[in-house]
C-alpha positions as CSV (number, residue, x, y, z in Angstrom):
1,M,-31.4,-67.1,-113.2
2,A,-32.2,-63.7,-113.4
3,G,-33.1,-63.1,-109.8
4,R,-33.1,-64.7,-106.4
5,S,-35.4,-64.6,-103.3
6,E,-34.4,-62.5,-100.2
7,G,-32.2,-65.6,-98.8
8,G,-29.9,-65.6,-102.1
9,S,-27.6,-63.1,-103.7
10,P,-28.5,-59.7,-104.3
11,L,-31.0,-59.6,-106.9
12,R,-29.9,-59.5,-110.7
13,G,-31.3,-58.1,-114.1
14,A,-33.0,-55.3,-114.3
15,A,-35.8,-57.4,-116.5
16,A,-36.5,-59.1,-113.3
17,H,-36.6,-56.2,-111.3
18,P,-36.7,-52.4,-112.9
19,V,-35.6,-49.8,-110.6
20,A,-38.9,-48.4,-110.7
21,R,-40.2,-51.2,-108.8
22,A,-37.6,-51.5,-106.1
23,E,-38.1,-48.0,-105.6
24,A,-41.8,-47.9,-105.2
25,A,-41.3,-51.1,-102.7
26,L,-38.4,-49.2,-100.7
27,V,-40.6,-45.9,-100.6
28,R,-43.7,-48.0,-99.3
29,H,-41.8,-49.6,-96.8
30,Y,-39.4,-47.0,-95.9
31,R,-40.3,-46.5,-92.6
32,R,-40.1,-50.2,-91.7
33,L,-36.6,-50.7,-93.2
34,V,-35.2,-47.6,-91.4
35,R,-36.4,-49.2,-88.0
36,L,-35.0,-52.2,-88.9
37,A,-31.8,-50.8,-89.5
38,Y,-31.6,-48.1,-86.4
39,L,-32.4,-51.1,-84.1
40,A,-29.7,-53.5,-85.5
41,L,-26.8,-51.1,-85.5
42,P,-24.0,-51.5,-83.4
43,A,-24.5,-49.2,-79.9
44,D,-21.1,-47.5,-80.1
45,R,-22.9,-44.3,-81.9
46,D,-25.1,-41.8,-80.4
47,R,-28.5,-41.2,-81.4
48,H,-27.8,-38.4,-84.1
49,T,-25.3,-40.8,-85.8
50,R,-27.5,-43.9,-85.6
51,V,-30.4,-42.1,-87.2
52,L,-28.2,-40.9,-90.1
53,A,-26.8,-44.1,-90.7
54,A,-30.2,-46.0,-90.5
55,H,-31.4,-43.7,-93.4
56,A,-28.0,-44.1,-95.2
57,A,-28.3,-48.1,-95.0
58,V,-31.7,-48.0,-96.5
59,Q,-31.1,-45.6,-99.1
60,R,-28.0,-47.5,-100.1
61,A,-30.3,-50.9,-100.5
62,L,-31.1,-49.7,-104.1
63,P,-28.2,-51.0,-106.5
64,S,-26.9,-48.6,-108.9
65,R,-26.5,-51.5,-111.3
66,W,-30.4,-52.1,-111.8
67,T,-31.4,-50.1,-115.3
68,R,-33.7,-47.7,-114.3
69,R,-36.8,-48.2,-116.9
70,S,-40.1,-47.3,-115.3
71,G,-41.9,-49.5,-117.8
72,G,-40.0,-53.0,-118.0
73,P,-41.4,-56.0,-117.9
74,D,-43.2,-57.8,-115.3
75,A,-41.4,-59.8,-112.9
76,P,-41.5,-63.8,-113.2
77,A,-43.5,-65.8,-111.1
78,G,-42.4,-66.0,-107.9
79,Q,-40.8,-62.4,-108.0
80,D,-43.5,-60.3,-106.7
81,E,-43.1,-57.1,-104.6
82,D,-42.8,-59.2,-101.3
83,A,-39.4,-61.0,-103.0
84,V,-38.5,-57.5,-104.2
85,Y,-38.8,-56.1,-100.5
86,G,-37.3,-59.3,-99.0
87,A,-34.1,-58.5,-101.4
88,L,-34.1,-55.0,-99.9
89,R,-34.2,-56.0,-96.7
90,L,-31.7,-58.5,-96.9
91,R,-29.2,-55.4,-98.2
92,V,-30.4,-53.1,-95.2
93,L,-29.3,-56.2,-92.7
94,R,-26.1,-56.7,-94.1
95,S,-25.2,-53.1,-94.3
96,A,-26.3,-52.8,-90.7
97,L,-24.5,-56.0,-89.6
98,R,-21.0,-54.8,-91.1
99,P,-21.0,-51.0,-91.2
100,R,-17.8,-49.6,-92.6
101,P,-16.2,-46.2,-92.0
102,A,-16.2,-45.2,-95.2
103,D,-20.2,-45.3,-94.9
104,R,-19.9,-42.0,-93.1
105,L,-19.0,-40.6,-96.9
106,F,-22.5,-41.4,-98.4
107,A,-24.5,-40.7,-94.8
108,P,-27.8,-38.1,-95.3
109,R,-26.2,-34.7,-94.3
110,V,-28.4,-32.5,-92.0
111,W,-26.8,-29.2,-91.3
112,G,-27.0,-27.1,-88.1
113,L,-29.4,-29.5,-86.2
114,R,-28.7,-32.8,-84.3
115,L,-31.6,-35.6,-84.6
116,F,-32.9,-37.4,-81.5
117,T,-35.4,-40.2,-81.4
118,P,-38.0,-38.9,-78.9
119,G,-37.3,-40.1,-75.2
120,G,-40.0,-42.9,-74.3
121,G,-40.4,-43.9,-70.9
122,E,-39.1,-45.9,-68.0
123,E,-39.8,-49.2,-70.2
124,D,-38.2,-47.8,-73.5
125,A,-35.1,-46.5,-71.7
126,A,-34.6,-50.1,-70.1
127,L,-34.9,-51.8,-73.5
128,D,-32.5,-49.2,-75.1
129,R,-29.9,-50.2,-72.3
130,A,-30.7,-54.1,-72.7
131,L,-30.3,-53.6,-76.6
132,A,-27.0,-51.8,-76.1
133,A,-25.5,-54.3,-74.0
134,L,-26.1,-56.9,-76.7
135,P,-23.9,-57.6,-79.8
136,V,-24.7,-56.9,-83.4
137,P,-26.3,-60.1,-84.5
138,A,-28.3,-59.9,-81.5
139,R,-29.7,-56.6,-81.8
140,A,-30.1,-57.5,-85.6
141,A,-32.1,-60.7,-84.3
142,F,-34.4,-58.3,-82.3
143,A,-35.1,-56.1,-85.3
144,L,-36.3,-59.0,-87.1
145,L,-38.5,-60.4,-84.6
146,A,-39.7,-56.8,-83.1
147,V,-40.2,-54.8,-86.4
148,E,-40.6,-57.9,-89.1
149,G,-42.6,-60.1,-86.9
150,L,-40.6,-63.5,-88.2
151,A,-40.6,-66.4,-86.2
152,S,-37.6,-67.5,-84.8
153,G,-36.7,-69.9,-87.3
154,A,-37.0,-67.7,-90.1
155,A,-35.2,-64.7,-88.2
156,A,-32.6,-67.4,-87.7
157,E,-32.3,-68.5,-91.4
158,L,-32.5,-64.7,-92.6
159,L,-29.6,-63.7,-90.6
160,R,-27.4,-66.9,-91.6
161,R,-28.1,-65.7,-95.1
162,A,-26.9,-62.3,-94.0
163,G,-23.4,-63.5,-93.1
164,V,-23.9,-64.2,-89.2
165,A,-22.2,-67.3,-88.2
166,D,-24.1,-68.3,-84.9
167,P,-27.7,-66.9,-85.9
168,E,-29.5,-69.5,-83.2
169,R,-27.5,-68.0,-80.4
170,A,-28.4,-64.2,-81.9
171,V,-32.2,-65.2,-81.8
172,A,-32.0,-66.5,-78.5
173,A,-30.6,-63.6,-76.7
174,A,-33.1,-61.4,-78.6
175,A,-36.1,-63.2,-77.9
176,A,-35.3,-62.6,-74.3
177,L,-36.2,-59.3,-74.7
178,P,-39.6,-57.6,-74.2
179,A,-40.7,-56.1,-77.7
180,P,-41.5,-52.5,-77.9
181,E,-45.3,-51.5,-78.5
182,A,-46.2,-50.9,-82.2
183,G,-45.9,-47.1,-82.6
184,R,-43.5,-46.3,-79.7
185,P,-41.5,-43.5,-81.4
186,A,-38.2,-43.9,-78.9
187,F,-37.3,-46.4,-81.5
188,D,-38.4,-44.9,-84.6
189,P,-35.7,-42.7,-86.7
190,C,-38.6,-41.4,-88.9
191,A,-40.3,-39.4,-86.0
192,V,-37.1,-37.3,-84.4
193,R,-36.9,-34.6,-82.2
194,V,-34.4,-31.7,-83.6
195,Q,-32.1,-29.3,-81.9
196,P,-29.9,-26.3,-83.4
197,T,-26.0,-27.1,-82.3
198,D,-23.7,-25.1,-84.5
199,L,-25.7,-21.3,-84.6
200,L,-21.9,-19.6,-84.0
201,R,-19.9,-21.6,-86.4
202,R,-22.1,-21.3,-89.4
203,R,-22.5,-17.7,-88.7
204,R,-18.7,-17.5,-88.8
205,A,-18.9,-19.0,-91.9
206,L,-21.1,-17.4,-93.6
207,G,-20.0,-13.8,-92.5
208,A,-23.0,-11.2,-92.4
209,A,-25.4,-13.8,-94.3
210,V,-28.1,-14.9,-91.9
211,A,-27.5,-18.7,-91.4
212,V,-30.8,-21.0,-92.1
213,A,-30.9,-24.3,-90.5
214,A,-31.8,-26.7,-92.8
215,L,-32.4,-30.7,-93.6
216,A,-30.2,-31.3,-96.1
217,L,-30.9,-35.1,-96.7
218,T,-28.4,-35.8,-99.7
219,G,-26.1,-38.8,-100.4
220,T,-23.1,-36.4,-101.4
221,A,-20.2,-37.5,-100.6
222,A,-17.6,-35.5,-98.4
223,A,-14.4,-36.2,-96.7
224,L,-14.5,-35.4,-92.9
225,A,-12.3,-35.1,-90.3
226,G,-13.1,-38.6,-88.0
227,T,-12.2,-39.1,-84.7
228,G,-12.6,-42.6,-84.6
229,G,-9.1,-43.6,-85.3
230,G,-8.7,-44.1,-88.8
231,A,-5.3,-44.8,-90.4
232,T,-5.6,-42.4,-92.6
233,A,-5.6,-39.0,-91.1
234,A,-7.9,-36.4,-92.3
235,P,-6.7,-33.4,-94.1
236,A,-7.6,-30.2,-93.0
237,R,-9.9,-28.0,-94.6
238,P,-9.0,-25.3,-96.9
239,L,-9.7,-22.0,-95.6
240,P,-9.9,-18.8,-97.9
241,V,-7.4,-15.7,-97.9
242,P,-8.8,-12.2,-97.3
243,P,-8.6,-9.9,-100.0
244,A,-5.4,-7.9,-99.9
245,G,-5.9,-4.7,-97.7
246,T,-8.5,-5.9,-95.6
247,A,-8.3,-4.9,-91.7
248,P,-9.7,-7.2,-89.1
249,D,-12.1,-5.4,-87.1
250,P,-12.1,-6.5,-83.3
251,A,-15.5,-5.4,-83.0
252,A,-16.5,-8.3,-85.2
253,L,-15.5,-11.0,-82.8
254,V,-17.9,-13.1,-81.7
255,R,-18.6,-13.3,-78.0
256,V,-20.9,-16.0,-76.1
257,A,-22.7,-15.0,-72.8
258,P,-20.8,-16.5,-69.8
259,D,-23.9,-19.2,-69.0
260,Q,-23.9,-20.3,-72.7
261,W,-22.8,-23.6,-71.8
262,Q,-25.9,-24.1,-69.4
263,H,-28.4,-23.6,-72.4
264,T,-26.6,-25.3,-75.2
265,A,-26.9,-29.1,-76.5
266,R,-23.4,-28.5,-77.7
267,V,-20.9,-28.4,-75.0
268,D,-17.7,-27.5,-76.5
269,F,-15.3,-24.5,-77.4
270,S,-18.1,-22.9,-79.1
271,A,-19.9,-22.2,-75.5
272,W,-17.0,-21.1,-73.9
273,P,-17.3,-16.9,-72.8
274,A,-14.7,-14.6,-73.5
275,R,-12.5,-13.9,-70.4
276,G,-9.2,-12.0,-69.3
277,D,-8.4,-8.8,-68.2
278,R,-7.6,-7.6,-71.8
279,R,-10.8,-8.9,-73.6
280,D,-11.8,-5.1,-74.6
281,D,-8.4,-3.9,-75.5
282,A,-9.5,-3.4,-79.3
283,A,-5.4,-3.0,-79.8
284,L,-4.4,-6.3,-78.7
285,L,-7.3,-7.8,-80.3
286,G,-6.4,-6.1,-83.7
287,R,-2.9,-7.5,-83.4
288,A,-4.0,-11.2,-82.7
289,L,-6.6,-10.8,-85.5
290,A,-3.5,-9.6,-88.1
291,A,-1.3,-12.3,-86.8
292,W,-4.2,-15.0,-88.1
293,S,-5.0,-13.0,-91.2
294,R,-1.9,-13.1,-92.6
295,P,0.0,-16.3,-91.3
296,G,3.9,-15.5,-91.4
297,P,7.6,-17.1,-90.0
298,Q,5.9,-16.9,-86.3
299,T,3.0,-19.2,-86.9
300,R,3.4,-22.5,-85.9
301,A,0.9,-25.2,-86.6
302,E,0.5,-28.6,-84.9
303,P,0.6,-31.5,-87.7
304,G,-2.6,-32.0,-89.8
305,T,-3.7,-28.1,-88.8
306,A,-4.2,-25.6,-91.7
307,T,-2.5,-22.5,-91.3
308,G,-4.6,-20.1,-93.6
309,P,-6.8,-17.6,-91.9
310,P,-10.0,-18.0,-90.2
311,A,-13.2,-18.0,-92.9
312,G,-15.0,-15.2,-90.8
313,P,-14.8,-13.9,-87.3
314,P,-13.6,-15.9,-85.0
315,Q,-14.7,-16.4,-81.6
316,L,-12.8,-14.9,-78.5
317,L,-12.0,-17.0,-75.8
318,F,-9.4,-15.1,-73.9
319,A,-7.4,-12.0,-74.3
320,G,-4.9,-11.2,-71.0
321,T,-1.7,-10.8,-69.6
322,V,-0.3,-14.0,-68.0
323,D,3.0,-14.0,-66.3
324,G,3.8,-10.4,-68.2
325,T,3.0,-11.9,-71.6
326,D,-0.2,-10.6,-73.2
327,V,-2.4,-13.7,-74.6
328,V,-5.1,-13.8,-77.1
329,V,-6.8,-17.0,-77.3
330,L,-9.4,-17.2,-80.7
331,Y,-11.7,-20.2,-82.0
332,D,-13.1,-20.5,-85.5
333,G,-15.1,-23.6,-85.0
334,G,-12.6,-26.4,-86.1
335,R,-9.2,-24.7,-84.8
336,L,-7.8,-22.9,-81.8
337,A,-5.2,-20.3,-82.0
338,R,-3.5,-18.8,-79.6
339,Y,-1.5,-15.4,-80.0
340,T,1.5,-14.3,-77.9
341,D,2.6,-10.5,-77.9
342,G,6.4,-10.5,-77.9
343,R,8.2,-12.5,-76.1
344,G,6.7,-15.4,-74.3
345,G,8.2,-17.3,-71.5
346,D,8.8,-20.6,-73.6
347,G,12.0,-18.6,-75.1
348,R,10.3,-19.1,-78.8
349,G,9.2,-15.4,-79.0
350,G,5.8,-14.5,-79.8
351,G,3.7,-15.4,-82.4
352,L,0.8,-17.8,-83.2
353,D,0.2,-21.1,-82.7
354,L,-2.3,-23.2,-84.0
355,A,-4.2,-26.9,-83.2
356,R,-7.2,-28.5,-84.1
357,A,-10.2,-28.4,-82.2
358,D,-13.2,-29.9,-84.2
359,D,-15.5,-32.2,-82.8
360,S,-14.9,-31.5,-79.3
361,S,-16.8,-32.5,-76.0
362,V,-17.2,-31.7,-72.5
363,T,-13.5,-33.6,-71.8
364,T,-11.5,-32.8,-75.0
365,A,-12.3,-28.9,-74.3
366,G,-12.0,-29.0,-70.9
367,A,-8.5,-26.8,-71.0
368,V,-6.3,-25.1,-73.2
369,V,-2.7,-24.3,-72.6
370,L,-2.4,-20.7,-71.8
371,H,1.3,-20.1,-71.2
372,R,4.0,-21.9,-70.7
373,Q,7.4,-21.1,-68.8
374,G,9.7,-24.1,-68.8
375,T,8.6,-27.5,-67.2
376,S,5.1,-25.3,-65.9
377,A,2.3,-24.2,-67.5
378,R,-1.2,-22.1,-66.8
379,Y,-4.1,-23.5,-68.4
380,L,-7.4,-21.9,-69.0
381,L,-10.6,-24.2,-68.0
382,A,-13.7,-24.7,-69.7
383,P,-16.4,-22.6,-67.9
384,W,-18.6,-26.1,-66.7
385,I,-15.2,-26.7,-64.7
386,D,-16.8,-27.3,-60.9
387,T,-13.1,-28.5,-59.3
388,A,-9.3,-28.5,-60.8
389,E,-6.6,-30.6,-59.3
390,T,-3.6,-32.3,-60.3
391,R,-1.9,-35.7,-59.6
392,R,1.2,-37.6,-60.4
393,I,0.4,-40.3,-63.1
394,D,2.6,-42.4,-61.4
395,Q,1.5,-42.3,-57.8
396,P,-2.0,-43.6,-57.8
397,D,-2.4,-43.8,-54.3
398,A,-1.5,-40.5,-53.8
399,P,-4.3,-38.0,-53.2
400,A,-4.7,-35.0,-56.0
401,K,-3.8,-31.6,-55.2
402,P,-5.9,-29.1,-55.4
403,L,-5.2,-26.5,-58.1
404,D,-6.0,-22.6,-57.4
405,R,-7.6,-20.7,-60.6
406,A,-9.1,-17.0,-61.1
407,D,-11.3,-16.3,-63.8
408,G,-10.5,-19.7,-65.4
409,V,-7.0,-19.1,-65.3
410,T,-4.9,-21.6,-63.1
411,A,-2.1,-21.3,-60.9
412,T,1.1,-22.8,-62.6
413,A,1.4,-26.7,-62.7
414,P,3.9,-29.0,-63.7
415,A,4.0,-29.5,-67.2
416,V,6.2,-31.3,-70.3
417,A,9.2,-29.6,-71.3
418,T,8.8,-28.6,-74.9
419,G,11.6,-28.2,-77.7
420,P,13.2,-30.5,-80.3
421,N,15.1,-32.5,-77.4
422,S,12.0,-33.1,-75.0
423,P,11.6,-36.8,-74.3
424,G,7.6,-36.2,-74.1
425,A,5.5,-36.7,-71.2
426,F,5.1,-40.0,-71.2
427,A,8.6,-41.1,-72.4
428,D,9.6,-43.0,-69.5
429,C,7.8,-44.6,-66.4
430,R,8.4,-41.9,-63.6
431,G,5.3,-40.5,-64.5
432,A,3.8,-37.2,-65.6
433,T,1.5,-34.6,-63.7
434,V,-2.0,-34.5,-65.3
435,L,-4.9,-32.5,-64.5
436,Q,-8.1,-34.0,-62.7
437,L,-10.9,-31.9,-63.9
438,R,-14.5,-32.6,-62.6
439,S,-17.6,-30.8,-64.4
440,S,-20.4,-29.1,-63.0
441,P,-23.3,-31.0,-61.7
442,V,-25.3,-28.7,-63.9
443,L,-24.5,-30.9,-66.6
444,P,-26.7,-33.9,-66.9
445,E,-23.6,-36.0,-66.1
446,K,-21.2,-34.7,-63.2
447,Q,-18.0,-36.5,-63.9
448,A,-14.3,-36.3,-63.3
449,F,-12.1,-36.8,-65.8
450,L,-7.9,-36.5,-66.6
451,L,-6.1,-34.6,-69.0
452,A,-2.5,-35.0,-69.9
453,D,-0.3,-32.3,-71.4
454,L,2.0,-33.0,-74.3
455,G,3.3,-30.0,-75.2
456,G,0.4,-28.6,-77.6
457,L,-2.4,-26.1,-77.2
458,V,-5.2,-29.1,-76.0
459,P,-4.2,-31.6,-73.4
460,A,-5.0,-35.0,-74.2
461,H,-8.4,-36.8,-72.5
462,L,-7.3,-40.1,-70.9
463,G,-9.6,-43.3,-70.9
464,Y,-9.6,-46.6,-69.7
465,T,-11.2,-49.7,-70.9
466,P,-11.2,-52.7,-68.0
467,P,-11.2,-56.3,-69.1
468,P,-14.7,-57.7,-69.2
469,D,-16.2,-59.4,-66.4
470,R,-17.0,-63.3,-66.9
471,G,-20.1,-63.7,-69.0
472,Q,-19.9,-59.8,-70.1
473,S,-20.7,-58.9,-73.8
474,A,-18.8,-55.9,-74.2
475,T,-17.1,-53.0,-72.2
476,E,-17.1,-49.2,-73.2
477,P,-14.2,-46.7,-72.7
478,R,-14.6,-45.1,-69.3
479,E,-12.7,-42.0,-67.1
480,A,-9.3,-43.4,-66.0
481,V,-10.1,-42.0,-62.2
482,T,-11.2,-45.4,-60.7
483,P,-8.7,-46.8,-58.7
484,D,-7.6,-49.7,-61.2
485,A,-7.7,-47.3,-64.2
486,L,-4.8,-45.1,-62.1
487,Q,-3.2,-48.3,-61.1
488,A,-3.2,-49.5,-64.6
489,W,-1.9,-46.2,-66.4
490,A,0.6,-45.9,-63.2
491,R,2.1,-49.4,-64.6
492,A,1.9,-49.3,-68.4
493,G,1.2,-45.1,-69.4
494,C,5.3,-45.0,-70.5
495,A,3.9,-47.7,-73.3
496,V,1.9,-45.1,-75.0
497,P,2.1,-45.0,-78.8
498,D,2.3,-41.3,-79.5
499,G,2.6,-38.5,-77.2
500,T,3.1,-35.8,-78.9
501,P,1.1,-32.6,-79.8
502,G,-2.1,-32.9,-81.8
503,V,-3.2,-35.9,-80.0
504,K,-6.9,-35.9,-78.9
505,E,-7.3,-39.0,-76.9
506,L,-5.2,-41.7,-75.2
507,N,-7.0,-44.8,-73.8
508,L,-5.5,-47.7,-72.3
509,W,-7.6,-51.3,-72.6
510,A,-6.7,-53.9,-70.5
511,F,-7.7,-56.9,-72.4
512,A,-6.7,-60.0,-70.8
513,V,-5.2,-61.1,-67.6
514,Q,-3.1,-64.5,-67.4
515,Q,-2.3,-66.3,-64.9
516,L,1.3,-67.4,-65.4
517,P,3.0,-71.0,-65.0
518,Q,4.8,-72.5,-62.0
519,N,2.5,-70.2,-59.7
520,A,4.8,-67.2,-61.0
521,G,1.4,-64.7,-60.5
522,A,-0.3,-63.0,-63.1
523,A,0.4,-60.8,-66.2
524,S,-1.8,-58.3,-67.5
525,W,-2.1,-57.5,-71.3
526,V,-2.9,-54.2,-72.3
527,C,-3.6,-52.1,-75.4
528,L,-2.8,-48.5,-75.7
529,R,-4.5,-46.5,-78.4
530,A,-3.7,-42.7,-79.4
531,D,-6.3,-40.9,-81.6
532,R,-4.9,-37.4,-82.9
533,W,-7.5,-34.4,-84.0
534,N,-7.0,-34.7,-87.7
535,G,-8.4,-38.7,-87.4
536,G,-5.1,-40.7,-87.6
537,G,-4.3,-43.1,-84.7
538,S,-1.8,-46.0,-83.7
539,A,-1.9,-48.5,-81.0
540,V,0.6,-50.9,-79.1
541,T,0.1,-53.8,-77.1
542,A,2.3,-54.5,-74.2
543,V,2.3,-56.8,-71.2
544,L,3.1,-55.8,-67.4
545,L,5.1,-58.8,-66.1
546,P,5.5,-59.8,-62.0
547,G,8.6,-58.0,-60.9
548,A,9.1,-55.9,-64.3
549,R,10.1,-52.1,-63.8
550,G,7.5,-51.1,-66.7
551,P,5.3,-52.7,-69.5
552,Q,7.2,-54.5,-72.5
553,R,5.8,-53.5,-75.9
554,T,4.8,-56.7,-77.9
555,G,3.5,-54.9,-81.1
556,G,1.8,-52.0,-82.6
557,G,1.9,-49.3,-85.2
558,P,0.0,-46.6,-87.0
559,G,-3.8,-48.2,-87.9
560,R,-6.9,-48.7,-86.4
561,A,-6.2,-51.6,-83.9
562,C,-7.6,-51.4,-80.5
563,S,-10.6,-49.0,-81.7
564,R,-13.8,-49.5,-82.2
565,F,-13.4,-50.4,-85.8
566,E,-10.9,-53.3,-84.7
567,P,-11.9,-54.0,-81.6
568,D,-10.1,-57.7,-81.6
569,T,-6.2,-58.0,-80.6
570,V,-3.8,-60.4,-79.7
571,G,-0.2,-59.8,-78.2
572,W,2.6,-62.6,-77.3
573,T,6.2,-62.4,-76.2
574,W,8.7,-64.9,-74.5
575,W,9.0,-65.2,-70.7
576,R,11.5,-66.7,-68.5
577,S,10.0,-68.0,-65.3
578,P,11.8,-67.6,-61.8
579,Q,12.9,-71.3,-62.4
580,G,14.8,-70.5,-65.6
581,T,12.1,-72.1,-67.8
582,E,11.4,-70.6,-71.0
583,F,7.7,-70.2,-72.2
584,L,5.9,-68.5,-75.0
585,L,3.0,-66.4,-73.8
586,A,0.2,-65.2,-75.9
587,A,-3.0,-63.7,-75.1
588,G,-6.3,-62.5,-76.8
589,S,-9.4,-60.0,-76.3
590,R,-12.7,-61.3,-75.1
591,R,-13.9,-62.7,-78.4
592,V,-10.8,-64.8,-78.8
593,T,-11.7,-68.4,-78.3
594,R,-8.6,-70.3,-79.7
595,L,-4.6,-69.5,-79.9
596,T,-2.3,-71.0,-82.6
597,V,1.5,-70.5,-82.5
598,K,4.3,-71.8,-85.1
599,G,7.7,-72.2,-84.8
600,P,10.4,-73.3,-86.8
601,D,9.7,-77.5,-86.0
602,W,6.6,-77.2,-84.1
603,A,3.3,-75.7,-83.6
604,A,0.7,-75.5,-80.6
605,D,-2.8,-75.1,-81.3
606,R,-5.1,-74.7,-78.7
607,P,-8.5,-73.7,-77.3
608,A,-8.3,-70.5,-75.0
609,P,-11.5,-70.2,-72.7
610,D,-9.6,-67.7,-70.6
611,H,-8.3,-65.9,-74.1
612,T,-4.7,-67.1,-72.8
613,L,-2.2,-69.5,-73.8
614,A,1.6,-70.6,-72.2
615,V,4.0,-72.9,-74.2
616,E,6.8,-74.0,-72.5
617,R,9.9,-74.1,-75.2
618,P,13.5,-75.3,-74.5
619,A,14.8,-71.9,-76.4
620,R,13.8,-69.0,-77.7
621,A,12.9,-68.8,-81.6
622,A,10.9,-67.0,-84.1
623,V,7.1,-67.5,-84.3
624,S,4.1,-66.7,-85.8
625,V,1.2,-66.1,-83.6
626,E,-2.5,-66.5,-84.9
627,A,-6.0,-66.1,-82.9
628,V,-9.4,-67.5,-84.1
629,L,-12.4,-65.2,-82.8
630,D,-15.7,-66.7,-81.9
631,G,-17.3,-66.0,-85.1
632,G,-14.6,-67.9,-87.1
633,G,-12.2,-64.9,-88.0
634,R,-8.4,-64.9,-87.6
635,I,-6.5,-62.1,-86.3
636,T,-2.6,-61.8,-85.8
637,P,-1.0,-59.3,-83.6
638,P,-0.4,-55.8,-84.6
639,K,2.9,-54.8,-86.6
């Protein structure tokens, strides 16, 4: 059979479906298909990313294996334009239901602009929030009902053919939401607003050339540095070396206005003004630029950071004398460079320290370590920081202590010891001192957040994901400043998988709570994830048992576990009750419905309505554990 209808396999055969007819159908219904993809895509992306991903899903719907013949034979009976459109729609739906990290490589590119669907009224905002709370299959069902106008039965059948395990449930959840009125732009990714974002970065990259912001909707593949926790770290981009004999010009340094952060959609390091009492010292700035333009033995780069010179004049963030040492901090749009003149307080001498800082945000660009001396440090805070405090991570009930600052430079604060024999910030459960910062009320969302010094230039942002309430469809990471978040970090913080320089974010996810047998209390199961600036990441699962001095690790390693790309997990451990009975304990995240344990000569396979399992055994032995998800998939503990 040369081709199939929308419910079957992808259409095959150039004779039945020449690419010209498919292209015509795609172009004719492009807006409709893009709306379908936009509504169905996962809600864990910002609007800019979802707009581009929706266009990418539609543009990829045309298979490359169809022969490009503008005058191919007519389709056989039953394979008219509606069938061709149905096949394209099915491909778009499958792509939206199962987005892959690699899809980012083929997304249309927009240089220098951010795209937004226009903001609607209160009804649109309420619908958007309701959609964000739905799982992806239900969002896809809503798109089929609202955009395509399909009946419930037809929508369920199409979802089944697209690979949804329980389409009737998805349709029922979607049918409870009101459909948006036709022509409402809030859900139309073809009616977008644009805003400039990276004027300074493009000016630096192009040198003296005038950068022109342009929409470049292309399908060219490019390797980008990710922050989503991929298992493979993205390489640092190569940077050109200035011609020999070129003298760095301090006058060419980029400086932004002190209130730039209040008037830009890009609140990150590019919005930092130049501060410090030596910011007009041309000689000091010249030495800092010379050190960066000619990297040498005194150049120290964090893992995954390129050591080459900047592509154009960098931005000046700070130049001043700190504890008797002249310090300059520069930013080239992707990296921070801290130059120290002469010998520094850490005993390592002067030189240049480099760290990646691309794709930063209000929180991850909240502070930079300006100067270290022993186990203390001074920070340079972002201009949007309203209040600054410190707190011990192992003392959640103790109040935070105010941290004085002048012109963004803080007083000395406890910091992690550096050096080859340093145990690291979270090496033991005695706790570390973290920064507790609060952003200015001028920003749309005034928020408090925690940053932890790990021995590098940029402190790591701490997050917390609580276990979902009963009936709650999903949870999102939040700031680790609530009482339950502080308690969780105090108990489990020393189990972080990576506490070294170059870590961008640390998140603690409490994925299950298990009532222990014999009325022995409750165990808390957590997964701690570390995401690095270079795109790499690692995770560990751990259990917190009553009476234990700290967390007990149960598995983990490099990879995407416990990230938005792999949001399901399971862990297990042996436990001896106070009465001396041996139990095997297992627990999974919210989508786990069944747990299976196999021993040398025994097995246990039981439903897990509370996502946990406890099996009494006479003695400990080697076992294998597997969890079944609500969609039928199977997962094993991270290794």
